C-alpha positions in Angstrom: 230.4 -81.9 -73.4 230.6 -84.2 -76.6 233.7 -84.9 -77.7 234.3 -82.8 -80.9 236.6 -85.1 -81.9 234.0 -88.1 -82.0 234.9 -90.5 -85.0 232.8 -90.8 -88.3 233.6 -94.8 -88.7 232.1 -95.3 -84.5 228.4 -93.8 -86.5 229.0 -95.7 -89.3 229.7 -98.9 -87.8 226.4 -98.5 -85.8 224.9 -97.5 -88.9 225.9 -100.7 -90.5 225.3 -102.6 -88.0 222.9 -105.4 -88.3 222.3 -105.8 -84.9 221.7 -102.1 -84.4 219.4 -101.2 -87.6 217.1 -103.2 -88.8 216.8 -104.4 -92.2 213.4 -103.6 -94.0 210.7 -106.0 -93.4 211.0 -108.6 -95.6 207.8 -108.6 -97.2 207.9 -105.1 -98.3 212.0 -105.8 -99.3 210.6 -108.4 -101.8 207.6 -106.3 -102.9 209.8 -103.6 -104.0 212.0 -106.0 -106.0 208.9 -107.5 -107.6 207.8 -103.6 -108.0 211.0 -102.7 -110.1 209.9 -106.4 -112.1 208.2 -105.3 -115.3 206.5 -108.4 -115.2 205.1 -108.5 -112.3 201.2 -108.6 -112.5 198.6 -106.8 -110.0 197.5 -110.6 -109.0 200.8 -111.8 -107.8 202.4 -109.1 -105.9 198.5 -108.9 -104.4 199.6 -112.8 -102.9 202.6 -110.8 -101.6 200.9 -108.4 -99.9 198.1 -110.0 -98.4 200.6 -112.3 -95.9 201.4 -108.9 -94.5 197.8 -107.4 -92.3 199.0 -104.2 -91.2 200.6 -103.5 -95.3 197.1 -104.5 -95.9 194.7 -102.9 -93.6 196.5 -100.1 -95.3 196.1 -100.2 -98.5 192.4 -101.0 -98.6 192.4 -97.6 -96.4 194.2 -95.4 -98.7 192.0 -97.4 -102.1 188.9 -96.7 -100.5 189.9 -93.0 -99.6 188.4 -89.5 -100.2 191.5 -88.6 -102.2 191.0 -91.8 -104.9 187.7 -91.1 -104.9 186.4 -94.3 -106.1 182.4 -94.9 -106.8 182.0 -98.7 -104.9 184.3 -100.3 -102.4 187.5 -101.9 -102.7 187.8 -104.5 -100.7 191.1 -107.0 -102.5 194.0 -106.4 -102.2 194.7 -107.1 -106.3 191.9 -104.3 -106.9 193.6 -102.1 -104.2 196.8 -102.0 -106.3 195.0 -101.7 -109.5 193.3 -98.5 -108.3 196.2 -97.0 -106.4 198.9 -98.6 -108.9 202.8 -100.2 -108.3 204.0 -96.5 -107.4 202.0 -95.7 -105.1 202.0 -98.9 -103.0 205.9 -99.0 -102.9 205.5 -95.2 -101.4 203.4 -96.8 -99.0 205.3 -99.9 -98.2 208.3 -98.4 -97.4 206.4 -95.4 -95.5 205.3 -97.6 -93.1 208.7 -99.7 -93.4 209.9 -96.8 -92.0 207.6 -95.3 -89.2 207.8 -99.1 -88.1 211.7 -99.0 -87.8 212.2 -95.8 -85.9 209.3 -96.4 -83.7 211.6 -96.1 -80.8 213.1 -92.9 -81.8 213.2 -90.7 -78.3 212.0 -86.7 -79.2 215.4 -85.6 -78.2 215.3 -82.0 -76.1 214.5 -79.9 -79.1 213.5 -82.1 -82.1 210.0 -82.8 -82.0 209.4 -86.5 -83.9 205.7 -85.6 -84.3 206.5 -82.5 -86.6 209.4 -84.0 -88.0 207.6 -87.1 -89.9 205.3 -84.2 -90.6 208.1 -82.6 -92.3 209.2 -85.6 -93.8 205.7 -86.5 -95.6 205.3 -83.1 -97.1 208.7 -83.1 -98.5 207.6 -86.4 -100.2 204.3 -84.5 -101.3 206.5 -81.5 -102.8 209.3 -83.3 -104.4 206.3 -85.0 -105.8 204.7 -81.8 -107.7 208.4 -81.0 -108.7 209.0 -83.7 -110.3 206.2 -84.6 -112.2 206.2 -80.4 -113.1 209.8 -80.9 -114.3 209.8 -84.0 -115.8 212.2 -85.8 -114.1 212.6 -89.4 -115.3 212.4 -90.0 -111.6 208.9 -89.1 -111.1 208.6 -92.1 -109.5 210.9 -92.1 -107.1 210.1 -88.5 -105.6 207.7 -88.7 -102.7 210.2 -91.8 -101.1 213.3 -89.4 -102.1 211.8 -86.6 -100.4 209.9 -88.6 -97.1 213.5 -90.2 -96.6 215.5 -87.2 -97.2 216.3 -86.3 -93.4 216.7 -90.1 -92.2 219.5 -89.8 -91.0 218.4 -87.4 -88.6 216.6 -90.1 -87.2 219.2 -92.8 -87.0 220.7 -90.0 -84.6 217.4 -89.4 -82.9 217.5 -93.5 -81.8 221.5 -94.0 -81.7 223.1 -90.8 -80.3 220.2 -88.9 -79.1 223.1 -87.1 -76.9 224.7 -85.6 -79.4 221.7 -85.1 -81.3 220.5 -82.5 -78.3 224.5 -80.9 -78.4 224.3 -80.4 -81.7 220.7 -78.4 -81.7 221.5 -77.1 -78.6 224.9 -75.7 -80.4 223.0 -74.1 -83.5 220.8 -72.2 -80.7 224.3 -71.2 -78.8 225.4 -70.5 -82.2 224.6 -69.0 -86.0 221.9 -71.7 -86.6 223.4 -73.3 -88.9 222.8 -76.9 -88.2 225.2 -78.3 -91.1 228.2 -76.8 -89.3 226.9 -78.1 -85.9 226.7 -81.1 -86.8 229.9 -81.8 -88.2 231.4 -79.9 -84.9 230.1 -82.6 -82.7 230.4 -85.9 -84.6 232.3 -85.1 -87.4 229.7 -86.4 -89.8 226.7 -84.9 -91.5 223.2 -86.6 -91.1 222.9 -87.1 -94.9 226.5 -89.2 -94.8 224.0 -91.1 -92.3 220.8 -91.7 -93.5 223.0 -92.4 -96.8 224.5 -95.5 -95.3 221.3 -96.6 -94.3 219.5 -96.4 -97.1 222.6 -98.5 -98.9 221.9 -101.1 -96.2 218.6 -100.9 -97.0 219.6 -101.7 -100.7 218.0 -98.6 -102.0 217.8 -97.5 -105.8 221.6 -95.3 -106.0 219.4 -92.3 -107.1 217.7 -92.5 -103.4 221.4 -92.9 -101.5 222.2 -89.8 -103.3 219.4 -87.8 -102.8 219.8 -88.2 -98.9 223.5 -88.3 -99.0 223.4 -85.0 -101.0 220.1 -82.8 -100.6 222.2 -79.7 -99.1 224.5 -80.0 -101.8 222.8 -81.1 -105.1 225.5 -80.1 -107.4 227.6 -82.9 -105.9 225.6 -85.3 -106.0 226.5 -88.1 -108.7 223.5 -90.4 -110.3 221.2 -87.3 -111.2 221.9 -83.6 -109.6 218.7 -81.9 -111.2 216.5 -84.4 -109.4 218.7 -84.3 -106.1 218.2 -80.2 -106.8 214.3 -80.6 -107.0 214.3 -82.4 -103.5 216.8 -79.4 -101.9 213.9 -77.3 -103.2 210.7 -79.2 -101.7 212.9 -79.2 -98.1 212.9 -75.8 -99.0 209.6 -75.1 -99.8 208.6 -77.0 -96.3 210.5 -74.7 -94.5 209.1 -71.9 -96.1 205.3 -73.3 -95.0 206.6 -74.3 -92.0 204.7 -77.5 -92.6 206.0 -79.5 -89.8 209.8 -79.2 -88.7 212.8 -80.7 -89.7 214.8 -79.8 -86.4 216.4 -76.8 -87.9 216.0 -73.5 -87.1 214.7 -71.4 -90.3 214.9 -72.5 -94.0 218.2 -74.2 -94.6 220.6 -72.4 -96.5 221.3 -72.7 -100.4 223.5 -70.8 -102.8 223.5 -69.8 -106.7 225.0 -73.4 -107.2 221.2 -74.4 -106.9 219.8 -72.4 -109.5 222.2 -73.1 -112.4 222.0 -77.3 -111.8 218.4 -76.3 -113.1 219.9 -73.8 -115.6 222.2 -76.8 -116.9 219.1 -79.3 -117.4 216.8 -76.6 -118.7 214.6 -76.6 -116.1 213.0 -73.4 -116.1 213.3 -73.0 -112.2 214.9 -70.2 -110.3 214.8 -68.4 -106.7 211.9 -66.2 -108.4 209.2 -69.2 -108.6 209.8 -69.5 -104.7 206.6 -67.5 -103.7 204.2 -69.1 -106.8 205.5 -72.6 -105.9 204.7 -71.9 -101.9 201.4 -71.5 -103.4 201.2 -74.4 -105.4 202.7 -76.7 -102.9 200.1 -75.9 -99.8 197.2 -77.0 -102.7 198.5 -80.0 -103.6 199.6 -80.8 -99.6 195.7 -80.4 -98.8 194.7 -83.0 -101.7 197.3 -85.1 -100.5 196.5 -85.3 -96.8 193.8 -88.3 -97.3 197.5 -90.0 -98.4 199.5 -89.0 -95.2 197.1 -89.1 -92.8 196.4 -93.0 -93.5 199.3 -93.4 -91.7 199.0 -90.7 -89.0 195.9 -91.6 -87.6 197.0 -95.2 -86.6 200.5 -94.6 -85.9 200.6 -91.6 -84.3 200.3 -92.8 -80.5 204.2 -93.7 -80.4 205.7 -90.2 -81.3 202.9 -88.4 -79.0 
């Protein structure tokens, strides 16, 4: 049995360790900096991306997918960037990087890596849909926020497999509360662990804040209403049963979630969940071309 008093500082030390946790690939890290610079041109960005064969191939494949339906073949990175847009290029770069960083994660008992990535990608799609419809000022960050919201679980899977197995077993034997089991076994939540990595990667504060507080958006510091949208995106993925986060059933939430939307004048409450499920399933179907660009070539390491 794992020591119930596992020191959170131990996990933080491992999470922040340069030896144990890789940084973002150099090309992707530079790409993020360039995209955040309003003076960056598509031509300048294309020259950087062209130095990474894998990223180049993925972007060209995405640009030529049926999802975008361009009338002629996209054969250059420059044109792919023009067709896709800077935000989509950024999303794809981070998407590929996260896959690469955690490709050695084992499928711990009860934690299905294939279904986990399906859940993560679906949450990105749902987050993008909700942020656009609500007019969030962070809509450009929504897909990445949804994609990465649970990345703390992948850190636990890769570096604390035994503890993660115990967390999952504890939820099965108890009341099914994953968050409570994490605190009992590890003394720290997957949200906090994931936020440490987001900070290490120098991701925007809104991303690390979302990763940290996606189960308690009322505690978010940057923009609680945006984080609450990611919470709803997560709920939609559980209700529609797309993929699996390793959690039994839908994550718990309370009235404080809906109060956030009231305070931000966003017309969204619990009665909208049924409608949003249908809208999300339609959006997810349209986005399959986007997510499959990564899955088709990289799924073998999580089979």
